[in-house]
Each structure stands twice: as structure tokens, then as C-alpha cells.
C-alpha positions as CSV (number, residue, x, y, z in Angstrom):
1,X,27.0,-6.7,7.5
2,X,29.2,-6.9,4.5
3,X,28.7,-10.4,3.4
4,X,25.6,-11.4,1.8
5,X,23.4,-14.2,4.0
6,X,20.4,-16.3,2.9
7,X,17.3,-15.7,5.5
8,X,14.3,-17.5,6.0
9,X,10.4,-16.1,6.1
10,X,9.3,-16.6,9.8
11,X,6.7,-18.9,9.3
12,X,6.7,-20.0,5.2
13,X,9.2,-21.1,3.1
14,X,10.5,-17.8,1.7
15,X,13.7,-17.0,1.2
16,X,15.6,-14.0,0.7
17,X,19.3,-13.0,0.2
18,X,20.2,-10.0,2.3
19,X,23.1,-8.5,-0.1
20,X,23.7,-5.3,1.2
21,X,27.3,-4.7,-1.0
22,X,24.6,-5.1,-4.3
23,X,23.8,-1.6,-3.7
24,X,27.1,0.0,-4.6
25,X,26.8,-1.7,-8.4
26,X,26.9,1.0,-11.3
27,X,23.9,1.8,-12.5
28,X,22.5,3.6,-15.9
29,X,18.3,3.1,-15.6
30,X,16.7,5.0,-13.6
31,X,15.5,4.2,-10.2
32,X,11.9,4.4,-9.3
33,X,10.8,7.6,-8.0
34,X,7.4,8.6,-6.4
35,X,5.5,10.7,-8.5
36,X,4.7,14.4,-7.7
37,X,0.2,15.0,-7.5
38,X,-0.6,16.5,-10.9
39,X,-3.1,19.0,-11.6
40,X,-6.3,18.0,-10.0
41,X,-8.7,19.6,-13.0
42,X,-9.3,16.0,-14.1
43,X,-9.4,13.6,-11.2
44,X,-12.2,11.8,-10.6
45,X,-11.8,11.4,-6.5
46,X,-12.0,15.5,-6.3
47,X,-15.0,17.0,-4.7
48,X,-17.0,18.2,-7.5
49,X,-16.1,15.0,-9.4
50,X,-16.3,12.0,-7.1
51,X,-20.4,12.5,-6.5
52,X,-20.8,12.5,-10.3
53,X,-18.9,9.6,-11.3
54,X,-19.2,7.2,-8.7
55,X,-21.2,5.5,-6.7
56,X,-20.6,6.9,-3.3
57,X,-21.2,4.3,-0.4
58,X,-20.4,6.3,2.8
59,X,-19.4,10.0,3.2
60,X,-17.6,10.8,6.5
61,X,-17.0,13.7,7.9
62,X,-15.9,13.2,11.6
63,X,-12.1,14.6,11.5
64,X,-13.2,17.2,8.6
65,X,-10.6,20.4,8.8
66,X,-12.1,23.9,8.0
67,X,-12.4,24.9,3.9
68,X,-13.1,20.4,3.5
69,X,-16.0,19.4,2.3
70,X,-15.9,16.3,3.2
71,X,-12.9,14.4,5.5
72,X,-13.5,10.8,3.9
73,X,-15.4,9.1,1.1
74,X,-16.0,5.4,0.5
75,X,-16.8,4.7,-3.3
76,X,-17.4,1.0,-5.2
77,X,-14.6,0.5,-7.3
78,X,-15.7,1.8,-10.9
79,X,-13.7,-1.0,-12.9
80,X,-13.5,-4.1,-10.3
81,X,-11.7,-7.2,-10.9
82,X,-14.4,-9.4,-9.3
83,X,-18.0,-8.6,-8.3
84,X,-20.9,-10.2,-6.9
85,X,-22.3,-10.3,-10.3
86,X,-19.7,-12.5,-11.2
87,X,-19.7,-16.2,-9.9
88,X,-17.0,-17.2,-11.8
89,X,-14.9,-14.3,-10.1
90,X,-17.0,-13.5,-7.2
91,X,-16.3,-10.7,-4.5
92,X,-16.1,-6.9,-3.8
93,X,-14.2,-4.0,-4.7
94,X,-14.4,-0.4,-2.9
95,X,-12.5,2.6,-2.7
96,X,-11.2,4.7,0.1
97,X,-10.8,8.4,-0.2
98,X,-8.4,9.4,2.3
99,X,-8.9,13.0,1.7
100,X,-10.8,15.8,-0.6
101,X,-7.6,17.6,-0.5
102,X,-5.9,16.5,-4.2
103,X,-1.9,17.4,-2.7
104,X,-1.9,15.8,0.4
105,X,-0.5,12.6,1.0
106,X,-1.7,10.3,4.0
107,X,1.1,11.3,6.3
108,X,0.4,14.9,5.5
109,X,-2.8,14.2,7.5
110,X,-3.3,14.7,11.1
111,X,-2.9,11.3,12.9
112,X,-6.7,11.7,14.1
113,X,-7.4,11.3,10.4
114,X,-5.2,8.1,9.9
115,X,-7.3,6.9,12.7
116,X,-10.6,7.4,11.4
117,X,-9.4,5.6,8.0
118,X,-8.4,2.9,9.9
119,X,-11.9,2.8,11.7
120,X,-13.3,3.1,8.1
121,X,-11.0,0.1,7.0
122,X,-12.8,-1.7,10.5
123,X,-16.5,-0.4,9.2
124,X,-16.4,-1.6,5.6
125,X,-14.7,-4.8,6.4
126,X,-17.8,-5.5,8.8
127,X,-20.6,-4.8,6.0
128,X,-18.5,-6.5,3.5
129,X,-17.9,-10.1,6.0
130,X,-21.6,-9.8,6.2
131,X,-21.8,-11.6,2.5
132,X,-21.3,-15.3,3.9
133,X,-19.4,-15.9,0.4
134,X,-16.4,-14.0,1.1
135,X,-13.4,-16.2,2.0
136,X,-10.6,-13.3,2.2
137,X,-10.3,-9.5,2.8
138,X,-7.4,-7.9,1.7
139,X,-6.9,-3.7,2.6
140,X,-4.0,-1.9,0.4
141,X,-3.2,1.1,-0.6
142,X,-0.8,1.6,-3.7
143,X,1.3,5.0,-3.8
144,X,3.0,6.0,-6.9
145,X,2.8,4.2,-10.6
146,X,5.5,1.6,-9.8
147,X,3.8,0.6,-6.8
148,X,0.1,0.0,-8.9
149,X,-1.7,3.4,-8.3
150,X,-3.6,4.8,-11.6
151,X,-4.8,7.5,-9.9
152,X,-2.6,10.1,-7.9
153,X,-5.4,11.6,-5.6
154,X,-4.5,9.7,-1.9
155,X,-6.9,6.6,-1.6
156,X,-6.6,2.9,-0.4
157,X,-8.7,0.2,-1.5
158,X,-10.5,-3.4,0.1
159,X,-10.6,-6.0,-2.3
160,X,-12.6,-9.4,-0.8
161,X,-13.2,-12.5,-2.2
162,X,-14.2,-15.8,-2.5
163,X,-11.4,-17.3,-3.1
164,X,-8.4,-17.4,-0.7
165,X,-5.3,-17.3,-2.0
166,X,-3.2,-20.7,-1.7
167,X,0.0,-19.4,0.0
168,X,-2.3,-17.5,2.7
169,X,-4.0,-21.0,3.2
170,X,-0.8,-22.3,3.6
171,X,0.5,-19.6,6.1
172,X,-2.8,-20.1,8.2
173,X,-2.1,-23.6,8.5
174,X,1.7,-23.4,9.9
175,X,0.5,-20.9,12.4
176,X,-1.6,-23.1,13.5
177,X,0.6,-26.0,13.5
178,X,3.0,-23.8,15.3
179,X,0.8,-23.0,17.9
180,X,-0.1,-26.9,18.2
181,X,3.6,-27.3,19.1
182,X,4.5,-24.6,21.3
183,X,1.2,-23.4,22.7
184,X,1.9,-19.8,21.6
185,X,1.0,-17.5,18.4
186,X,4.4,-17.4,16.5
187,X,4.1,-13.7,15.9
188,X,3.2,-12.8,19.7
189,X,6.3,-14.6,20.1
190,X,8.4,-12.4,17.2
191,X,7.1,-9.8,18.5
192,X,8.8,-10.6,22.1
193,X,12.1,-10.9,20.0
194,X,12.4,-7.9,18.1
195,X,11.2,-5.7,20.5
196,X,14.7,-6.6,22.2
197,X,16.7,-6.4,19.0
198,X,18.7,-4.7,16.2
199,X,15.7,-4.1,13.7
200,X,13.3,-2.6,16.1
201,X,12.1,0.8,15.0
202,X,9.2,2.0,17.4
203,X,7.4,1.0,20.2
204,X,4.3,2.0,22.8
205,X,2.3,0.1,24.9
206,X,-0.1,-0.6,22.7
207,X,2.0,-1.0,19.0
208,X,5.0,-2.1,17.8
209,X,7.2,-1.5,14.6
210,X,10.0,-3.4,13.2
211,X,11.9,-4.1,10.3
212,X,11.2,-7.7,9.8
213,X,14.3,-10.5,9.7
214,X,13.8,-11.2,6.2
215,X,12.4,-8.6,4.0
216,X,11.3,-8.9,0.3
217,X,11.1,-5.3,0.1
218,X,13.9,-2.5,0.2
219,X,13.3,-0.6,3.8
220,X,10.0,-2.8,4.3
221,X,8.6,-2.5,8.1
222,X,5.8,-4.1,10.1
223,X,3.3,-2.3,12.3
224,X,1.5,-4.6,14.8
225,X,-0.8,-4.3,17.9
226,X,1.1,-5.7,20.9
227,X,-2.6,-7.4,21.8
228,X,-3.2,-11.1,20.0
229,X,-5.7,-9.2,17.8
230,X,-7.5,-11.4,14.2
231,X,-7.9,-8.4,12.4
232,X,-8.8,-4.9,12.0
233,X,-12.1,-4.7,13.6
234,X,-10.5,-5.4,16.6
235,X,-8.7,-2.7,16.5
236,X,-10.2,-0.7,20.0
237,X,-9.8,3.5,19.4
238,X,-6.3,3.5,21.5
239,X,-4.7,1.0,19.6
240,X,-6.6,2.7,16.3
241,X,-4.7,6.2,17.4
242,X,-1.1,4.2,18.1
243,X,-1.2,2.7,14.7
244,X,-2.0,6.1,13.4
245,X,0.9,7.7,14.9
246,X,3.9,4.5,14.1
247,X,2.2,5.0,10.2
248,X,2.4,8.9,9.8
249,X,6.0,8.8,11.5
250,X,7.2,5.6,8.7
251,X,5.5,7.5,6.2
252,X,7.0,10.7,6.6
253,X,9.9,8.4,6.4
254,X,9.8,6.9,3.5
255,X,8.5,10.2,1.7
256,X,12.1,11.0,2.1
257,X,13.3,8.3,0.4
258,X,11.2,9.6,-2.5
259,X,10.0,6.2,-3.3
260,X,6.5,4.5,-4.3
261,X,4.9,2.5,-1.7
262,X,2.6,-0.1,-1.0
263,X,1.2,-1.4,2.4
264,X,-1.5,-4.4,3.2
265,X,-2.5,-6.1,5.5
266,X,-5.0,-9.7,5.0
267,X,-7.9,-11.7,7.1
268,X,-9.1,-14.6,6.5
269,X,-12.4,-14.9,7.1
270,X,-12.7,-18.1,8.6
271,X,-9.5,-18.3,10.8
272,X,-10.4,-16.0,13.6
273,X,-7.1,-16.6,15.4
274,X,-4.5,-14.9,13.5
275,X,-2.4,-11.6,13.7
276,X,-2.8,-8.7,12.4
277,X,-0.1,-6.7,10.7
278,X,0.0,-4.0,8.6
279,X,3.4,-4.2,5.7
280,X,4.6,-1.4,4.3
281,X,6.9,-2.1,1.3
282,X,8.6,0.6,0.0
283,X,9.4,-0.1,-4.1
284,X,13.2,1.1,-4.3
285,X,13.8,-1.7,-6.7
286,X,12.7,-3.8,-9.4
287,X,12.7,-7.5,-9.2
288,X,14.8,-8.9,-12.1
289,X,15.9,-12.7,-13.7
290,X,16.6,-14.3,-10.7
291,X,13.7,-13.3,-8.4
292,X,11.1,-13.9,-11.1
293,X,12.8,-17.0,-12.1
294,X,13.6,-18.7,-9.1
295,X,11.5,-16.6,-6.1
296,X,14.5,-16.3,-4.1
297,X,14.7,-12.2,-3.4
298,X,18.3,-10.2,-3.5
299,X,17.3,-7.9,-1.2
300,X,20.2,-4.9,-1.2
301,X,19.1,-3.1,2.0
302,X,19.6,-5.1,5.5
303,X,16.5,-4.9,7.8
304,X,19.2,-3.8,10.7
305,X,20.4,-0.8,8.2
306,X,16.5,-0.1,7.1
307,X,15.8,0.1,10.8
308,X,18.6,2.3,12.0
309,X,16.9,4.9,9.0
310,X,13.7,4.8,10.5
311,X,14.6,5.4,14.1
312,X,16.8,8.4,13.2
């Protein structure tokens, strides 16, 4: 692909300019890079400290390996932006510490451990969703300072709020309108299309990973269950294991790019007919004036090229 091309999101009014030639322009400003882990002596997520400074909600020992005091810990966010005590910003925030080892990243963990993390996401989502005021849940990971991480020890978060972001309400309406018009789920149709095209990265019987048609981020990639599953609580053990295999493969490739990244997936609690997908977004470029001013994203990495990188 040589010339720039404007592409539209699968469902929403979001547009991206795929401009591969932009990657050749000169730079004298340092690009974002993944940070190396600092010394664990002051880390509040390390064993010996986390129980003293945090409210522990759950300790998981399944998948614990030799010399590990525990496998996964769930703690309350000590500095939440929403809380059940604030009617003006009602919600809950939890942190999932994915390993007691300060120097391991999630891609260094076993497939079994990553699958267990997904199971914990599901269990904590079930607990949080018992609160009838909660309308929206997002599970996310910030890896690296540019991606929003404030602590380097490998962790992810669950953010749940009474407030439903308008763009997600819009997406839900559009998906429903598509279903009424075509009689099918748009994301199920996307899977059928992408598994036959140049953006396919990996698939097995239960899960597919591909780079989307109109990615907002360099090397953006999605992982989806082939079965029409509403949210993470509905994944079965086999599907979680398949997700874990895909995540480990993809995150290892992103680590070779030395890029910070985010991954996240949503749930609109009162919409029980969504199609779950995990979106992984490496942070290889910083949005500038065009992106911030117009909302039109310029991406110098074509998704077809990104998919070829992941497939290697």
C-alpha cells in the first residue's frame, strides 16, 4: 500500500487515514518506548508490602508456581476516580496484580496463569455487577507510562460506573440497528470477513485475532471469541485458554517492538447481546494537531502490514 486511504470504522462514525509513507518522515523527537522495571524495594504491589498498604479483596493461589507466595491478588484502588460513596461520580475500581514477581510482564506468564487472570476478571465483574447502579464496566491494562501506567509492576484494572459513555451507547444502538436490518450481529459478520482476508493474524476453533480495517493505533489488534458471547463472564474455560494463547503470542510480538500498550474490553451491563472483543493498542505514535483538532486519526502503519508482522 503506497497511497493514503481514508477508512471508516466497522460500525461507528470514526475515520482513520492510513498513510504508510508518513512512517518515513524525519524525526528528531524521541519516540515512545516501553519502560524497564525499576527496583522493587519501594513497589507497593510486591509481596510484603501489598497486604500492608492496600485493601485486599481476593488472593488467588491456583496456578501458583514454585517460590511464589501467591499467584494473583485483587485489591481496591487506593486512589479511585469513582466510588460508591460519591453520588456525583458513582462507581467501583479494583486492581488485579497479575504476578508477585516484580520483573515479569504478562507475556512472560504461562498460558494457564493468563487464563486464570481472565477468569478473575469474570469473577470480579460478576461481584461488581451485583450493584444495580452499575451500568458500565471496562477491564483494562496500561503497560508503560505513555499508556497511563503509574506503577510498573504488572497489573490491570476494573473500572465500573453508573455513567454510560455516550459513544458506547451510540455503538450499542448502531449494532442493534444492524441486527434489525440484516438479522445478524455485525461483529459475527466481521469475523467471517476478516478470517478470509490479509488482516488475519491467528485463529483456532474458538478464537480469532486480526488487525481491524480502520485501526486508530499503530499495530492495533483485536481478539474475539467466534461464539457470540456477550461479555467475559460468559466465556467458558476452553475459550479462556484460547484467549490466553492468543494474548501471550501477540504481547510477545509487541514487546519486540519495545512499545507501551493498552488492552481493554467493555461491557454495557443492560445490553445483554453484545459481542465481546479485546482490543490491544500499542502506543507507537502520539496524536498531534490533526488528531486532537479534527478527531481524524492518521495511522502510518497499514493493518495489512501490522498483521504480516504479527504472523511472522
